[in-house]
N, C-alpha and C positions, 0 to 999 in steps of 0.2 A: 603866740603872736609872731608875725613876720617882722623881722628887724631889717631895715634896708637903708640905714644912714651911712654916709661916708664911704660908698664904694668908689674906688679910684681906677683910672685908666693908666696902664703901664705899657711901654713899648720897648722893644729890643732892637738895637742896631749893631752892625758889624762891618768890618772891612774884609771883603772877599770871603765871608763865611767864617772868619776867625775873630777872636777877641771880642766876644759879644758883650755889650754894655746895656744894662737896664736903666730906663729913665721913667720916672713918674710924670705923666703929662698933666695930671690933676692933683690937687692937694687942697681939698675943701671939705666942708661938713655936709654937702648935699650929695644925693645919689647920682652917680654918673653911669649911664646905661647904654647898652647896645652899640658898642664901638664898631666902626667899619673902616677899612683901609683901602686906599687906591694908590697906585704908583705908576709913574710914567718917566722913563729915563732915570735921572738922578733926583727926582722930586717925589715925595710921598706925602699924602694927606691922611690924617686920622680924624674922623668925625664921630661925635657921640651926642646923646641926650643928657642934659643936666636937668633934673626934676626935683620937685618937692611938693608935699601936700600939707594941708593945715593941721591934720591930726592923724593919729594912728588908726582910727576907725575908717578913714578915707585914704589909706596909704597909696592906693593906685589911682586916685583921682587927679593928682598933679595940679591942683587948683591954685597953688601958691606960685609955682614956677614950672615951666616946661619950655626949655630952650635948646637950640642946636648950637654946639660949640665945636671948634676944630683947631688943629695945629698942623703946620706944614713943616716937613723935614727937607731942608735944601742946603747945599753947600756945607754939609757936615754938621748942621745945627738945627734944633727945633725952634721955630718962631714963637711969638707970643700968642696967647689965646685971644 
């Protein structure tokens, strides 16, 4: 059986390619899937799907929840989701 609960989104930031820091952008009990990243200047956005199904037999149905979430990195900090 495929188990797909609580996958999380993690990002890495650095200053001039040095001193990399990892930060968990999500921390929940639902699967977070398919992250994409876009950047322009000093601003970065990460977008992903947050999904959930009603049962293991319909794990890819996402009938309970299917939402788009995002976080923006700007001025050295991640914003709220």
